[in-house]
All heavy atoms as TSV, in Angstrom:
chain	resi	resn	atom	element	x	y	z
A	1	MET	N	N	5.609	1.863	9.653
A	1	MET	CA	C	4.841	1.819	8.474
A	1	MET	C	C	4.337	0.416	8.185
A	1	MET	O	O	4.890	-0.600	8.689
A	1	MET	CB	C	5.787	2.128	7.278
A	1	MET	CG	C	6.386	3.562	7.310
A	1	MET	SD	S	5.148	4.861	7.126
A	1	MET	CE	C	4.828	4.831	5.418
A	2	TYR	N	N	3.203	0.318	7.483
A	2	TYR	CA	C	2.506	-0.890	7.205
A	2	TYR	C	C	2.366	-1.097	5.751
A	2	TYR	O	O	2.181	-0.120	5.032
A	2	TYR	CB	C	1.109	-0.926	7.854
A	2	TYR	CG	C	1.168	-1.001	9.331
A	2	TYR	CD1	C	1.343	0.170	10.128
A	2	TYR	CD2	C	1.096	-2.163	10.038
A	2	TYR	CE1	C	1.442	0.070	11.491
A	2	TYR	CE2	C	1.161	-2.259	11.413
A	2	TYR	CZ	C	1.317	-1.091	12.146
A	2	TYR	OH	O	1.379	-1.127	13.509
A	3	ARG	N	N	2.479	-2.353	5.303
A	3	ARG	CA	C	2.285	-2.678	3.859
A	3	ARG	C	C	0.874	-3.187	3.748
A	3	ARG	O	O	0.464	-4.158	4.334
A	3	ARG	CB	C	3.306	-3.706	3.377
A	3	ARG	CG	C	4.733	-3.165	3.367
A	3	ARG	CD	C	5.759	-4.259	3.151
A	3	ARG	NE	N	5.400	-5.114	2.021
A	3	ARG	CZ	C	5.816	-4.897	0.789
A	3	ARG	NH1	N	6.562	-3.926	0.488
A	3	ARG	NH2	N	5.545	-5.764	-0.168
A	4	ILE	N	N	0.096	-2.428	2.919
A	4	ILE	CA	C	-1.335	-2.843	2.692
A	4	ILE	C	C	-1.469	-3.229	1.216
A	4	ILE	O	O	-1.073	-2.498	0.298
A	4	ILE	CB	C	-2.204	-1.585	2.987
A	4	ILE	CG1	C	-2.047	-1.188	4.522
A	4	ILE	CG2	C	-3.632	-1.824	2.627
A	4	ILE	CD1	C	-2.615	-2.213	5.441
A	5	GLU	N	N	-2.161	-4.332	1.032
A	5	GLU	CA	C	-2.559	-4.812	-0.268
A	5	GLU	C	C	-3.983	-4.338	-0.518
A	5	GLU	O	O	-4.901	-4.543	0.238
A	5	GLU	CB	C	-2.565	-6.312	-0.376
A	5	GLU	CG	C	-2.979	-6.727	-1.826
A	5	GLU	CD	C	-2.905	-8.252	-1.957
A	5	GLU	OE1	O	-2.458	-8.997	-1.039
A	5	GLU	OE2	O	-3.447	-8.720	-2.965
A	6	LEU	N	N	-4.096	-3.445	-1.523
A	6	LEU	CA	C	-5.418	-2.855	-1.852
A	6	LEU	C	C	-6.353	-3.867	-2.462
A	6	LEU	O	O	-5.983	-4.651	-3.285
A	6	LEU	CB	C	-5.221	-1.671	-2.776
A	6	LEU	CG	C	-4.400	-0.512	-2.225
A	6	LEU	CD1	C	-4.202	0.593	-3.269
A	6	LEU	CD2	C	-5.124	0.088	-1.008
A	7	LEU	N	N	-7.566	-3.838	-1.996
A	7	LEU	CA	C	-8.656	-4.760	-2.441
A	7	LEU	C	C	-9.474	-4.079	-3.524
A	7	LEU	O	O	-10.225	-4.688	-4.266
A	7	LEU	CB	C	-9.522	-5.173	-1.311
A	7	LEU	CG	C	-8.747	-5.881	-0.220
A	7	LEU	CD1	C	-9.706	-6.181	0.946
A	7	LEU	CD2	C	-8.105	-7.203	-0.754
A	8	LYS	N	N	-9.336	-2.756	-3.667
A	8	LYS	CA	C	-10.056	-1.970	-4.672
A	8	LYS	C	C	-9.244	-0.697	-5.007
A	8	LYS	O	O	-8.257	-0.361	-4.276
A	8	LYS	CB	C	-11.469	-1.565	-4.273
A	8	LYS	CG	C	-11.685	-1.068	-2.886
A	8	LYS	CD	C	-13.107	-0.718	-2.555
A	8	LYS	CE	C	-13.625	-1.385	-1.420
A	8	LYS	NZ	N	-14.920	-0.902	-0.938
A	9	THR	N	N	-9.508	-0.106	-6.157
A	9	THR	CA	C	-8.776	1.060	-6.562
A	9	THR	C	C	-8.828	2.178	-5.515
A	9	THR	O	O	-9.895	2.390	-4.815
A	9	THR	CB	C	-9.360	1.625	-7.905
A	9	THR	OG1	O	-9.236	0.583	-8.893
A	9	THR	CG2	C	-8.628	2.858	-8.362
A	10	HIS	N	N	-7.666	2.801	-5.234
A	10	HIS	CA	C	-7.668	3.801	-4.122
A	10	HIS	C	C	-6.688	4.882	-4.519
A	10	HIS	O	O	-5.675	4.654	-5.160
A	10	HIS	CB	C	-7.175	3.089	-2.870
A	10	HIS	CG	C	-6.974	4.067	-1.744
A	10	HIS	ND1	N	-8.057	4.583	-1.093
A	10	HIS	CD2	C	-5.901	4.422	-1.116
A	10	HIS	CE1	C	-7.575	5.334	-0.029
A	10	HIS	NE2	N	-6.290	5.311	-0.087
A	11	THR	N	N	-7.001	6.139	-4.163
A	11	THR	CA	C	-6.096	7.233	-4.343
A	11	THR	C	C	-5.446	7.528	-3.048
A	11	THR	O	O	-6.040	7.722	-2.034
A	11	THR	CB	C	-6.823	8.497	-4.844
A	11	THR	OG1	O	-7.490	8.161	-6.038
A	11	THR	CG2	C	-5.870	9.660	-5.138
A	12	HIS	N	N	-4.083	7.513	-3.109
A	12	HIS	CA	C	-3.295	7.777	-1.808
A	12	HIS	C	C	-2.187	8.762	-2.234
A	12	HIS	O	O	-1.414	8.532	-3.200
A	12	HIS	CB	C	-2.732	6.462	-1.293
A	12	HIS	CG	C	-1.849	6.727	-0.083
A	12	HIS	ND1	N	-2.311	7.089	1.127
A	12	HIS	CD2	C	-0.491	6.617	0.016
A	12	HIS	CE1	C	-1.326	7.206	1.974
A	12	HIS	NE2	N	-0.185	6.992	1.357
A	13	ALA	N	N	-2.050	9.849	-1.470
A	13	ALA	CA	C	-1.039	10.855	-1.751
A	13	ALA	C	C	-1.035	11.299	-3.189
A	13	ALA	O	O	-0.044	11.394	-3.824
A	13	ALA	CB	C	0.332	10.316	-1.367
A	14	SER	N	N	-2.253	11.565	-3.716
A	14	SER	CA	C	-2.481	12.039	-5.116
A	14	SER	C	C	-2.044	11.047	-6.205
A	14	SER	O	O	-1.934	11.430	-7.306
A	14	SER	CB	C	-1.789	13.371	-5.309
A	14	SER	OG	O	-2.279	14.331	-4.462
A	15	GLU	N	N	-1.848	9.769	-5.813
A	15	GLU	CA	C	-1.524	8.740	-6.756
A	15	GLU	C	C	-2.646	7.711	-6.762
A	15	GLU	O	O	-3.188	7.339	-5.745
A	15	GLU	CB	C	-0.223	8.007	-6.317
A	15	GLU	CG	C	0.987	8.836	-6.434
A	15	GLU	CD	C	1.555	9.013	-7.842
A	15	GLU	OE1	O	1.240	8.132	-8.683
A	15	GLU	OE2	O	2.244	9.980	-8.139
A	16	VAL	N	N	-2.974	7.205	-7.957
A	16	VAL	CA	C	-4.054	6.255	-8.064
A	16	VAL	C	C	-3.353	4.777	-8.088
A	16	VAL	O	O	-2.444	4.542	-8.801
A	16	VAL	CB	C	-4.838	6.376	-9.409
A	16	VAL	CG1	C	-5.864	5.271	-9.532
A	16	VAL	CG2	C	-5.542	7.778	-9.372
A	17	TYR	N	N	-3.819	3.991	-7.181
A	17	TYR	CA	C	-3.342	2.598	-7.109
A	17	TYR	C	C	-4.495	1.640	-7.321
A	17	TYR	O	O	-5.605	1.893	-6.828
A	17	TYR	CB	C	-2.755	2.331	-5.677
A	17	TYR	CG	C	-1.537	3.181	-5.424
A	17	TYR	CD1	C	-1.669	4.369	-4.814
A	17	TYR	CD2	C	-0.338	2.761	-5.753
A	17	TYR	CE1	C	-0.565	5.201	-4.564
A	17	TYR	CE2	C	0.853	3.565	-5.590
A	17	TYR	CZ	C	0.687	4.744	-4.944
A	17	TYR	OH	O	1.786	5.542	-4.693
A	18	PHE	N	N	-4.296	0.586	-8.087
A	18	PHE	CA	C	-5.322	-0.346	-8.408
A	18	PHE	C	C	-5.338	-1.527	-7.435
A	18	PHE	O	O	-4.372	-1.803	-6.689
A	18	PHE	CB	C	-5.108	-0.848	-9.806
A	18	PHE	CG	C	-5.248	0.264	-10.840
A	18	PHE	CD1	C	-4.082	0.899	-11.323
A	18	PHE	CD2	C	-6.446	0.813	-11.207
A	18	PHE	CE1	C	-4.145	1.912	-12.180
A	18	PHE	CE2	C	-6.528	1.852	-12.095
A	18	PHE	CZ	C	-5.404	2.450	-12.610
A	19	ALA	N	N	-6.482	-2.293	-7.447
A	19	ALA	CA	C	-6.552	-3.435	-6.627
A	19	ALA	C	C	-5.401	-4.413	-6.870
A	19	ALA	O	O	-4.939	-4.560	-8.023
A	19	ALA	CB	C	-7.866	-4.186	-6.892
A	20	GLY	N	N	-4.804	-4.935	-5.820
A	20	GLY	CA	C	-3.660	-5.807	-5.907
A	20	GLY	C	C	-2.352	-5.053	-5.681
A	20	GLY	O	O	-1.343	-5.670	-5.403
A	21	SER	N	N	-2.415	-3.703	-5.770
A	21	SER	CA	C	-1.226	-2.943	-5.473
A	21	SER	C	C	-0.907	-3.000	-4.002
A	21	SER	O	O	-1.757	-3.139	-3.183
A	21	SER	CB	C	-1.432	-1.477	-5.871
A	21	SER	OG	O	-1.594	-1.344	-7.266
A	22	ILE	N	N	0.375	-2.925	-3.633
A	22	ILE	CA	C	0.765	-2.854	-2.310
A	22	ILE	C	C	1.380	-1.455	-2.045
A	22	ILE	O	O	2.238	-0.988	-2.741
A	22	ILE	CB	C	1.823	-4.008	-1.918
A	22	ILE	CG1	C	1.116	-5.299	-2.157
A	22	ILE	CG2	C	2.365	-3.774	-0.572
A	22	ILE	CD1	C	2.055	-6.504	-1.962
A	23	ILE	N	N	0.863	-0.814	-1.009
A	23	ILE	CA	C	1.384	0.500	-0.640
A	23	ILE	C	C	1.846	0.519	0.788
A	23	ILE	O	O	1.425	-0.308	1.591
A	23	ILE	CB	C	0.300	1.589	-0.832
A	23	ILE	CG1	C	-0.992	1.371	-0.008
A	23	ILE	CG2	C	-0.109	1.747	-2.350
A	23	ILE	CD1	C	-2.018	2.429	-0.037
A	24	GLU	N	N	2.750	1.428	1.135
A	24	GLU	CA	C	3.161	1.581	2.510
A	24	GLU	C	C	2.530	2.804	3.096
A	24	GLU	O	O	2.480	3.905	2.498
A	24	GLU	CB	C	4.712	1.869	2.467
A	24	GLU	CG	C	5.521	0.719	1.979
A	24	GLU	CD	C	7.006	0.981	2.047
A	24	GLU	OE1	O	7.417	2.012	2.685
A	24	GLU	OE2	O	7.738	0.239	1.470
A	25	VAL	N	N	1.900	2.629	4.232
A	25	VAL	CA	C	1.120	3.631	4.901
A	25	VAL	C	C	1.373	3.672	6.406
A	25	VAL	O	O	1.896	2.653	6.928
A	25	VAL	CB	C	-0.362	3.550	4.624
A	25	VAL	CG1	C	-0.703	3.796	3.140
A	25	VAL	CG2	C	-0.944	2.229	5.115
A	26	ASP	N	N	0.975	4.706	7.069
A	26	ASP	CA	C	1.102	4.788	8.558
A	26	ASP	C	C	-0.041	3.934	9.155
A	26	ASP	O	O	-0.960	3.463	8.473
A	26	ASP	CB	C	1.143	6.239	9.065
A	26	ASP	CG	C	-0.127	7.008	8.670
A	26	ASP	OD1	O	-1.198	6.339	8.655
A	26	ASP	OD2	O	0.002	8.210	8.429
A	27	GLU	N	N	0.061	3.852	10.459
A	27	GLU	CA	C	-0.879	2.929	11.191
A	27	GLU	C	C	-2.347	3.463	11.001
A	27	GLU	O	O	-3.240	2.722	10.851
A	27	GLU	CB	C	-0.494	2.872	12.683
A	27	GLU	CG	C	-1.469	1.985	13.427
A	27	GLU	CD	C	-1.019	1.833	14.957
A	27	GLU	OE1	O	-0.028	2.483	15.341
A	27	GLU	OE2	O	-1.665	1.016	15.602
A	28	THR	N	N	-2.527	4.813	11.135
A	28	THR	CA	C	-3.920	5.371	10.998
A	28	THR	C	C	-4.497	5.058	9.653
A	28	THR	O	O	-5.586	4.650	9.599
A	28	THR	CB	C	-3.838	6.851	11.247
A	28	THR	OG1	O	-3.287	7.099	12.544
A	28	THR	CG2	C	-5.186	7.524	11.216
A	29	THR	N	N	-3.704	5.336	8.598
A	29	THR	CA	C	-4.213	5.049	7.188
A	29	THR	C	C	-4.520	3.529	7.013
A	29	THR	O	O	-5.489	3.144	6.426
A	29	THR	CB	C	-3.192	5.585	6.203
A	29	THR	OG1	O	-3.034	6.940	6.419
A	29	THR	CG2	C	-3.762	5.367	4.817
A	30	ALA	N	N	-3.538	2.690	7.461
A	30	ALA	CA	C	-3.747	1.251	7.392
A	30	ALA	C	C	-5.031	0.802	8.048
A	30	ALA	O	O	-5.804	0.077	7.494
A	30	ALA	CB	C	-2.560	0.521	8.021
A	31	THR	N	N	-5.329	1.320	9.240
A	31	THR	CA	C	-6.530	0.993	9.961
A	31	THR	C	C	-7.749	1.424	9.185
A	31	THR	O	O	-8.721	0.729	9.065
A	31	THR	CB	C	-6.511	1.639	11.417
A	31	THR	OG1	O	-5.384	1.163	12.101
A	31	THR	CG2	C	-7.784	1.366	12.115
A	32	TRP	N	N	-7.720	2.655	8.648
A	32	TRP	CA	C	-8.797	3.241	7.928
A	32	TRP	C	C	-9.057	2.340	6.630
A	32	TRP	O	O	-10.237	1.961	6.393
A	32	TRP	CB	C	-8.521	4.661	7.442
A	32	TRP	CG	C	-9.746	5.326	6.800
A	32	TRP	CD1	C	-10.669	6.068	7.421
A	32	TRP	CD2	C	-10.097	5.213	5.410
A	32	TRP	NE1	N	-11.575	6.470	6.469
A	32	TRP	CE2	C	-11.270	5.980	5.216
A	32	TRP	CE3	C	-9.551	4.623	4.265
A	32	TRP	CZ2	C	-11.866	6.139	3.983
A	32	TRP	CZ3	C	-10.143	4.774	3.062
A	32	TRP	CH2	C	-11.349	5.496	2.943
A	33	LEU	N	N	-8.047	1.971	5.909
A	33	LEU	CA	C	-8.222	1.164	4.721
A	33	LEU	C	C	-8.821	-0.234	5.028
A	33	LEU	O	O	-9.683	-0.703	4.324
A	33	LEU	CB	C	-6.847	0.958	4.007
A	33	LEU	CG	C	-6.307	2.167	3.298
A	33	LEU	CD1	C	-4.825	2.019	2.903
A	33	LEU	CD2	C	-7.135	2.547	2.069
A	34	ILE	N	N	-8.326	-0.845	6.055
A	34	ILE	CA	C	-8.842	-2.095	6.461
A	34	ILE	C	C	-10.287	-2.052	6.942
A	34	ILE	O	O	-11.140	-2.849	6.549
A	34	ILE	CB	C	-7.909	-2.787	7.633
A	34	ILE	CG1	C	-6.585	-3.097	6.980
A	34	ILE	CG2	C	-8.605	-4.041	8.208
A	34	ILE	CD1	C	-5.520	-3.399	7.955
A	35	GLU	N	N	-10.558	-1.058	7.786
A	35	GLU	CA	C	-11.966	-0.861	8.331
A	35	GLU	C	C	-12.974	-0.608	7.162
A	35	GLU	O	O	-14.150	-0.878	7.264
A	35	GLU	CB	C	-12.049	0.165	9.398
A	35	GLU	CG	C	-11.401	-0.248	10.674
A	35	GLU	CD	C	-11.371	0.874	11.754
A	35	GLU	OE1	O	-11.666	2.017	11.422
A	35	GLU	OE2	O	-10.992	0.585	12.843
A	36	HIS	N	N	-12.556	0.088	6.170
A	36	HIS	CA	C	-13.436	0.405	5.046
A	36	HIS	C	C	-13.427	-0.578	3.944
A	36	HIS	O	O	-14.010	-0.394	2.840
A	36	HIS	CB	C	-13.136	1.802	4.503
A	36	HIS	CG	C	-13.545	2.838	5.450
A	36	HIS	ND1	N	-12.741	3.296	6.515
A	36	HIS	CD2	C	-14.614	3.642	5.513
A	36	HIS	CE1	C	-13.353	4.224	7.161
A	36	HIS	NE2	N	-14.559	4.468	6.585
A	37	GLY	N	N	-12.757	-1.739	4.130
A	37	GLY	CA	C	-12.754	-2.824	3.113
A	37	GLY	C	C	-11.953	-2.467	1.855
A	37	GLY	O	O	-12.095	-3.122	0.867
A	38	ALA	N	N	-11.073	-1.490	1.948
A	38	ALA	CA	C	-10.295	-1.107	0.785
A	38	ALA	C	C	-8.962	-1.787	0.755
A	38	ALA	O	O	-8.277	-1.755	-0.332
A	38	ALA	CB	C	-10.076	0.379	0.758
A	39	GLY	N	N	-8.521	-2.461	1.843
A	39	GLY	CA	C	-7.225	-3.071	1.835
A	39	GLY	C	C	-7.085	-4.134	2.944
A	39	GLY	O	O	-7.974	-4.210	3.822
A	40	LYS	N	N	-6.022	-4.822	2.893
A	40	LYS	CA	C	-5.706	-5.779	3.979
A	40	LYS	C	C	-4.212	-5.811	4.228
A	40	LYS	O	O	-3.456	-5.324	3.349
A	40	LYS	CB	C	-6.171	-7.265	3.509
A	40	LYS	CG	C	-5.398	-7.854	2.344
A	40	LYS	CD	C	-5.844	-9.201	2.022
A	40	LYS	CE	C	-5.008	-9.788	0.898
A	40	LYS	NZ	N	-5.306	-11.156	0.606
A	41	LEU	N	N	-3.846	-6.228	5.387
A	41	LEU	CA	C	-2.468	-6.268	5.742
A	41	LEU	C	C	-1.769	-7.239	4.808
A	41	LEU	O	O	-2.114	-8.410	4.664
A	41	LEU	CB	C	-2.315	-6.679	7.203
A	41	LEU	CG	C	-0.998	-6.475	7.855
A	41	LEU	CD1	C	-0.602	-4.975	7.822
A	41	LEU	CD2	C	-0.977	-6.950	9.265
A	42	ALA	N	N	-0.655	-6.712	4.193
A	42	ALA	CA	C	0.091	-7.545	3.233
A	42	ALA	C	C	1.061	-8.463	3.949
A	42	ALA	O	O	1.329	-9.546	3.557
A	42	ALA	CB	C	0.823	-6.656	2.182
A	43	ASP	N	N	1.646	-7.938	4.975
A	43	ASP	CA	C	2.600	-8.724	5.869
A	43	ASP	C	C	2.835	-8.015	7.147
A	43	ASP	O	O	2.112	-7.059	7.456
A	43	ASP	CB	C	3.918	-9.022	5.109
A	43	ASP	CG	C	4.576	-7.694	4.522
A	43	ASP	OD1	O	4.304	-6.676	5.172
A	43	ASP	OD2	O	5.368	-7.860	3.626
A	44	ALA	N	N	3.844	-8.362	7.816
A	44	ALA	CA	C	4.178	-7.732	9.181
A	44	ALA	C	C	4.532	-6.242	8.884
A	44	ALA	O	O	4.937	-5.888	7.813
A	44	ALA	CB	C	5.305	-8.487	9.809
A	45	PRO	N	N	4.432	-5.442	9.984
A	45	PRO	CA	C	4.852	-4.014	9.800
A	45	PRO	C	C	6.240	-3.917	9.297
A	45	PRO	O	O	7.105	-4.783	9.562
A	45	PRO	CB	C	4.744	-3.551	11.286
A	45	PRO	CG	C	3.779	-4.444	11.903
A	45	PRO	CD	C	3.920	-5.757	11.256
A	46	ILE	N	N	6.551	-2.878	8.641
A	46	ILE	CA	C	7.851	-2.678	8.001
A	46	ILE	C	C	8.845	-2.336	9.061
A	46	ILE	O	O	8.616	-1.526	9.983
A	46	ILE	CB	C	7.787	-1.580	6.965
A	46	ILE	CG1	C	6.896	-2.026	5.856
A	46	ILE	CG2	C	9.136	-1.193	6.406
A	46	ILE	CD1	C	6.571	-0.925	4.884
A	47	ASP	N	N	10.039	-2.939	8.999
A	47	ASP	CA	C	11.173	-2.592	9.855
A	47	ASP	C	C	11.788	-1.299	9.404
A	47	ASP	O	O	12.482	-1.238	8.358
A	47	ASP	CB	C	12.200	-3.726	9.874
A	47	ASP	CG	C	13.431	-3.455	10.748
A	47	ASP	OD1	O	13.375	-2.409	11.489
A	47	ASP	OD2	O	14.323	-4.243	10.644
A	48	THR	N	N	11.517	-0.242	10.126
A	48	THR	CA	C	11.981	1.094	9.677
A	48	THR	C	C	13.508	1.271	9.901
A	48	THR	O	O	14.008	2.275	9.458
A	48	THR	CB	C	11.201	2.265	10.318
A	48	THR	OG1	O	11.403	2.080	11.733
A	48	THR	CG2	C	9.756	2.254	9.958
A	49	THR	N	N	14.140	0.302	10.519
A	49	THR	CA	C	15.562	0.405	10.710
A	49	THR	C	C	16.371	-0.143	9.532
A	49	THR	O	O	17.576	0.128	9.396
A	49	THR	CB	C	15.987	-0.378	11.988
A	49	THR	OG1	O	15.674	-1.730	11.832
A	49	THR	CG2	C	15.334	0.222	13.252
A	50	SER	N	N	15.701	-0.756	8.630
A	50	SER	CA	C	16.304	-1.316	7.407
A	50	SER	C	C	16.598	-0.195	6.427
A	50	SER	O	O	15.758	0.730	6.229
A	50	SER	CB	C	15.497	-2.378	6.748
A	50	SER	OG	O	16.036	-2.811	5.548
A	51	ASN	N	N	17.695	-0.234	5.704
A	51	ASN	CA	C	18.009	0.704	4.726
A	51	ASN	C	C	17.539	0.285	3.346
A	51	ASN	O	O	17.700	1.009	2.338
A	51	ASN	CB	C	19.532	0.903	4.666
A	51	ASN	CG	C	20.072	1.626	5.854
A	51	ASN	OD1	O	19.308	2.431	6.478
A	51	ASN	ND2	N	21.301	1.354	6.217
A	52	GLU	N	N	16.958	-0.900	3.246
A	52	GLU	CA	C	16.526	-1.449	1.923
A	52	GLU	C	C	15.127	-0.911	1.659
A	52	GLU	O	O	14.221	-0.953	2.498
A	52	GLU	CB	C	16.474	-2.963	1.986
A	52	GLU	CG	C	17.820	-3.526	2.248
A	52	GLU	CD	C	18.161	-4.648	1.341
A	52	GLU	OE1	O	17.426	-4.943	0.411
A	52	GLU	OE2	O	19.250	-5.210	1.504
A	53	PRO	N	N	14.907	-0.340	0.403
A	53	PRO	CA	C	13.590	0.151	0.043
A	53	PRO	C	C	12.572	-1.000	-0.142
A	53	PRO	O	O	13.008	-2.087	-0.579
A	53	PRO	CB	C	13.748	0.865	-1.254
A	53	PRO	CG	C	14.987	0.256	-1.820
A	53	PRO	CD	C	15.848	-0.130	-0.645
A	54	ALA	N	N	11.347	-0.821	0.254
A	54	ALA	CA	C	10.328	-1.806	0.004
A	54	ALA	C	C	9.934	-1.774	-1.484
A	54	ALA	O	O	9.954	-0.768	-2.073
A	54	ALA	CB	C	9.108	-1.513	0.903
A	55	THR	N	N	9.544	-2.933	-1.941
A	55	THR	CA	C	9.106	-2.953	-3.359
A	55	THR	C	C	7.568	-2.857	-3.361
A	55	THR	O	O	6.946	-3.325	-2.425
A	55	THR	CB	C	9.505	-4.221	-4.058
A	55	THR	OG1	O	9.017	-5.332	-3.305
A	55	THR	CG2	C	11.041	-4.318	-4.116
A	56	THR	N	N	6.974	-2.304	-4.437
A	56	THR	CA	C	5.589	-2.252	-4.568
A	56	THR	C	C	5.192	-2.733	-5.954
A	56	THR	O	O	5.944	-2.642	-6.852
A	56	THR	CB	C	5.040	-0.798	-4.339
A	56	THR	OG1	O	5.673	0.127	-5.332
A	56	THR	CG2	C	5.332	-0.278	-2.969
A	57	LYS	N	N	3.981	-3.264	-6.011
A	57	LYS	CA	C	3.464	-3.723	-7.239
A	57	LYS	C	C	2.538	-2.596	-7.815
A	57	LYS	O	O	1.741	-2.039	-7.072
A	57	LYS	CB	C	2.610	-4.969	-6.997
A	57	LYS	CG	C	1.908	-5.474	-8.216
A	57	LYS	CD	C	1.037	-6.705	-7.864
A	57	LYS	CE	C	0.119	-7.040	-8.921
A	57	LYS	NZ	N	-0.805	-8.110	-8.596
A	58	THR	N	N	2.742	-2.310	-9.035
A	58	THR	CA	C	1.850	-1.315	-9.643
A	58	THR	C	C	1.170	-1.882	-10.883
A	58	THR	O	O	1.795	-2.705	-11.587
A	58	THR	CB	C	2.630	-0.067	-9.989
A	58	THR	OG1	O	1.711	0.858	-10.605
A	58	THR	CG2	C	3.804	-0.330	-10.912
A	59	ASN	N	N	-0.054	-1.522	-11.137
A	59	ASN	CA	C	-0.724	-1.973	-12.345
A	59	ASN	C	C	-0.576	-1.013	-13.431
A	59	ASN	O	O	-1.166	-1.195	-14.516
A	59	ASN	CB	C	-2.216	-2.274	-11.999
A	59	ASN	CG	C	-2.350	-3.498	-11.043
A	59	ASN	OD1	O	-1.480	-4.228	-10.978
A	59	ASN	ND2	N	-3.471	-3.480	-10.356
A	60	ARG	N	N	-0.079	0.164	-13.170
A	60	ARG	CA	C	-0.005	1.177	-14.188
A	60	ARG	C	C	1.096	0.897	-15.265
A	60	ARG	O	O	2.158	0.434	-14.889
A	60	ARG	CB	C	0.315	2.541	-13.512
A	60	ARG	CG	C	-0.846	3.048	-12.739
A	60	ARG	CD	C	-0.507	4.313	-12.063
A	60	ARG	NE	N	0.346	3.979	-10.932
A	60	ARG	CZ	C	1.129	4.862	-10.288
A	60	ARG	NH1	N	1.158	6.048	-10.716
A	60	ARG	NH2	N	1.852	4.477	-9.323
A	61	LYS	N	N	0.777	1.192	-16.453
A	61	LYS	CA	C	1.832	0.962	-17.469
A	61	LYS	C	C	2.769	2.120	-17.484
A	61	LYS	O	O	2.421	3.279	-17.332
A	61	LYS	CB	C	1.133	0.906	-18.910
A	61	LYS	CG	C	0.260	-0.309	-19.073
A	61	LYS	CD	C	-0.319	-0.402	-20.478
A	61	LYS	CE	C	-1.166	-1.612	-20.609
A	61	LYS	NZ	N	-1.733	-1.765	-21.946
A	62	ILE	N	N	4.046	1.731	-17.580
A	62	ILE	CA	C	5.062	2.774	-17.582
A	62	ILE	C	C	5.562	2.991	-19.000
A	62	ILE	O	O	5.919	2.027	-19.705
A	62	ILE	CB	C	6.270	2.309	-16.704
A	62	ILE	CG1	C	5.727	2.096	-15.193
A	62	ILE	CG2	C	7.403	3.265	-16.736
A	62	ILE	CD1	C	6.761	1.507	-14.284
A	63	LYS	N	N	5.649	4.232	-19.451
A	63	LYS	CA	C	6.149	4.522	-20.750
A	63	LYS	C	C	7.645	4.325	-20.736
A	63	LYS	O	O	8.345	4.677	-19.829
A	63	LYS	CB	C	5.852	5.969	-21.066
A	63	LYS	CG	C	4.371	6.278	-21.292
A	63	LYS	CD	C	4.145	7.672	-21.655
A	63	LYS	CE	C	2.655	7.948	-21.823
A	63	LYS	NZ	N	2.418	9.331	-22.247
A	64	GLU	N	N	8.133	3.701	-21.769
A	64	GLU	CA	C	9.525	3.400	-21.926
A	64	GLU	C	C	10.178	4.449	-22.806
A	64	GLU	O	O	9.681	4.974	-23.684
A	64	GLU	CB	C	9.727	2.011	-22.499
A	64	GLU	CG	C	9.334	0.981	-21.465
A	64	GLU	CD	C	9.590	-0.452	-21.882
A	64	GLU	OE1	O	10.403	-0.620	-22.811
A	64	GLU	OE2	O	8.999	-1.320	-21.307
């Protein structure tokens, strides 16, 4: 899995993510996002052997 920082608003897996959000995607999706100028690599590929969940930044307001 790859962590991609979105450069523009994008819908992924029926969820809307805004520019600046970081999402986890497979290699094919990461390549597509980068090639289309919609995202950039946020950091190194995710270590899938780790049991710790990755954190993501969201711009959506959460109802309390």
